[in-house]
C-alpha positions as CSV (number, residue, x, y, z in Angstrom):
1,M,-0.1,0.0,-0.3
2,V,1.1,3.2,-0.5
3,T,0.2,6.8,1.2
4,E,0.3,10.2,0.2
5,S,2.1,12.5,2.4
6,Y,3.1,16.0,1.5
7,D,5.8,17.6,3.8
8,Y,7.6,18.7,1.4
9,Q,10.2,20.4,4.2
10,E,10.4,18.3,6.8
11,V,11.2,14.7,4.8
12,D,11.8,13.0,8.3
13,K,7.7,13.2,8.5
14,T,7.5,11.6,5.2
15,M,9.9,8.5,6.5
16,M,7.4,7.7,9.3
17,Y,5.0,6.3,6.5
18,Y,7.5,3.8,5.9
19,S,6.4,0.4,8.2
20,T,8.2,-0.8,10.7
21,P,7.6,-4.7,12.1
22,L,5.5,-2.9,15.2
23,V,3.4,-0.5,13.0
24,K,2.5,-1.5,9.5
25,E,1.7,2.4,8.1
26,S,2.5,1.3,4.6
27,D,4.9,-0.2,2.2
28,F,6.0,3.4,1.1
29,P,4.7,7.0,1.4
30,F,4.8,8.4,-2.5
31,N,7.9,10.5,-3.0
32,F,7.2,13.8,-4.6
33,Y,10.3,15.1,-4.3
34,L,11.3,15.0,-8.1
35,L,7.8,16.9,-8.7
36,D,9.6,19.9,-8.1
37,L,12.4,19.2,-11.5
38,P,10.3,20.9,-14.1
39,Q,11.1,24.7,-11.9
40,N,15.0,23.0,-11.3
41,T,16.2,21.3,-13.5
42,S,20.1,21.3,-12.9
43,G,22.4,18.2,-12.5
44,L,23.1,19.7,-9.2
45,W,19.2,19.7,-7.7
46,V,18.7,16.4,-9.2
47,Q,21.4,15.2,-6.9
48,H,20.1,16.7,-3.8
49,L,16.5,15.2,-4.3
50,V,17.8,12.0,-4.6
51,H,20.3,12.1,-1.8
52,L,18.0,13.4,0.1
53,W,15.4,10.1,-0.2
54,M,17.6,8.0,-0.4
55,A,19.9,9.4,3.0
56,N,16.5,9.5,5.0
57,M,14.8,6.5,4.2
58,P,15.2,4.0,6.7
59,K,17.3,1.1,6.5
60,G,16.0,-2.2,4.4
61,Q,12.7,0.1,2.9
62,W,12.4,0.6,-1.0
63,P,12.4,3.9,-2.9
64,N,9.7,5.2,-5.1
65,W,9.8,8.0,-7.6
66,V,7.0,10.2,-8.7
67,V,7.5,12.9,-11.9
68,G,3.7,13.3,-12.5
69,N,0.4,12.9,-10.9
70,H,-3.3,15.2,-11.3
71,D,-1.9,17.7,-8.8
72,K,0.8,19.1,-10.7
73,P,1.0,20.2,-14.4
74,R,2.6,17.7,-17.1
75,I,5.9,18.0,-17.6
76,A,5.8,19.1,-21.4
77,S,3.6,22.0,-20.3
78,S,5.8,22.8,-16.9
79,S,9.6,22.4,-18.4
80,G,9.4,22.1,-22.0
81,H,9.7,19.4,-24.4
82,T,13.0,19.4,-24.4
83,Y,13.2,17.6,-20.8
84,I,10.4,15.2,-21.1
85,R,13.0,12.1,-21.9
86,V,15.3,12.8,-19.5
87,I,13.3,13.1,-16.6
88,N,11.4,10.1,-17.7
89,M,14.5,8.0,-18.1
90,L,15.9,9.7,-15.2
91,L,12.6,8.2,-13.4
92,L,13.2,4.2,-15.1
93,T,17.0,4.4,-13.9
94,L,16.7,5.3,-10.4
95,P,16.4,2.3,-7.8
96,G,12.8,1.5,-6.6
97,T,9.3,1.9,-8.2
98,P,8.9,4.8,-11.1
99,T,5.6,6.6,-10.8
100,T,4.0,8.8,-13.0
101,Y,0.5,10.0,-14.4
102,Y,-0.7,9.1,-18.0
103,G,0.2,10.5,-21.2
104,E,3.8,12.0,-19.3
105,E,5.5,9.3,-21.4
106,I,4.5,10.5,-25.0
107,G,4.1,13.6,-24.3
108,M,1.2,15.2,-23.3
109,E,0.4,18.7,-22.0
110,N,-1.9,20.1,-19.9
111,I,-5.6,21.2,-21.0
112,N,-6.6,25.3,-20.9
113,V,-9.9,24.5,-18.6
114,T,-10.3,27.0,-15.5
115,D,-11.0,24.4,-12.7
116,I,-7.5,23.8,-12.0
117,E,-7.9,20.5,-10.6
118,T,-8.9,19.5,-14.1
119,L,-6.0,20.9,-15.4
120,Q,-4.1,18.1,-17.2
121,R,-6.7,15.3,-16.4
122,S,-7.9,15.1,-20.7
123,P,-8.7,12.0,-21.8
124,M,-5.1,10.0,-22.5
125,Q,-4.5,10.4,-26.5
126,W,-4.2,7.1,-27.9
127,S,-4.9,7.5,-31.6
128,D,-5.5,10.7,-33.9
129,D,-8.9,9.1,-33.9
130,M,-12.6,10.9,-32.7
131,N,-11.7,12.1,-28.9
132,A,-8.2,10.9,-29.9
133,G,-9.3,7.0,-29.4
134,F,-10.4,7.4,-26.1
135,N,-14.2,7.2,-27.0
136,N,-15.5,6.7,-30.4
137,K,-19.3,6.2,-29.8
138,T,-20.0,10.0,-29.2
139,N,-18.4,12.8,-29.6
140,I,-18.2,13.9,-26.3
141,T,-15.5,13.2,-23.6
142,W,-15.5,14.5,-19.7
143,L,-13.2,17.4,-21.0
144,P,-11.9,18.1,-24.4
145,V,-8.4,16.3,-26.1
146,H,-6.0,18.4,-26.2
147,P,-5.9,20.2,-30.0
148,D,-2.0,18.8,-30.7
149,Y,-3.9,14.8,-30.2
150,R,-3.4,14.3,-33.6
151,T,0.7,14.5,-33.4
152,V,1.0,13.3,-29.8
153,N,-0.4,10.2,-29.5
154,V,0.5,6.8,-28.1
155,E,-0.1,5.5,-31.9
156,V,2.0,7.9,-33.7
157,E,5.1,7.4,-31.7
158,N,7.9,5.8,-33.2
159,S,11.2,3.5,-32.6
160,F,12.4,7.0,-31.0
161,S,9.3,8.2,-28.4
162,M,9.4,7.8,-25.0
163,L,7.2,4.8,-25.1
164,S,9.6,3.3,-27.1
165,S,12.1,4.4,-24.5
166,W,10.3,3.6,-21.6
167,C,10.1,-0.1,-22.8
168,L,13.4,-0.5,-23.9
169,T,14.5,0.9,-20.3
170,L,12.4,-1.9,-18.7
171,V,12.8,-5.0,-21.3
172,I,17.1,-3.9,-20.9
173,N,16.1,-4.5,-16.7
174,L,14.1,-7.3,-17.2
175,P,15.7,-10.7,-16.1
176,S,13.8,-12.8,-18.4
177,Q,12.5,-12.3,-22.2
178,T,9.6,-14.5,-21.7
179,S,7.9,-12.1,-19.4
180,P,4.8,-10.8,-20.1
181,L,6.1,-6.9,-20.4
182,F,8.8,-8.0,-22.4
183,L,6.7,-9.5,-25.0
184,S,4.1,-6.9,-25.0
185,C,7.2,-4.1,-25.7
186,Q,7.8,-5.8,-28.1
187,M,4.5,-6.0,-29.8
188,S,4.4,-1.9,-29.3
């Protein structure tokens, strides 16, 4: 089980949500520190954030890294397309469990809506079909799709895409080339 803790200024409070032999809080608290990356992409800042978590994490616990969620703007909207691949590759090469928000792996951007809570919750851009392939039954989705859905979607991604990079990174790190993950990446 994962716990959310927003104690950005006090990492020791976040670390209290890791379980102990006596108290089972959760398997790990979400590590939201990397959500700061779009505002500061320097290598020293990345090193600081990684060290902050790893140095304070209780011994024997499992790290995790979050680079996107529903509370923050998408990477492409906050830091530009320049950093999408770099931030996603960082996420996949750090030790522990990677967590991101749907669409970050293909570079989806925020949509313009007035409610900040729905800033990036537009439908997943699967294809250049009606409603970005999210819903082909009606011409209605709960929010509009981003205008770039014809060029930024899963279907048009090629061998140089972030989606392919995710698969390649995962496949390289798999112990077996017969795993379902390896086989699904081969099909994409």
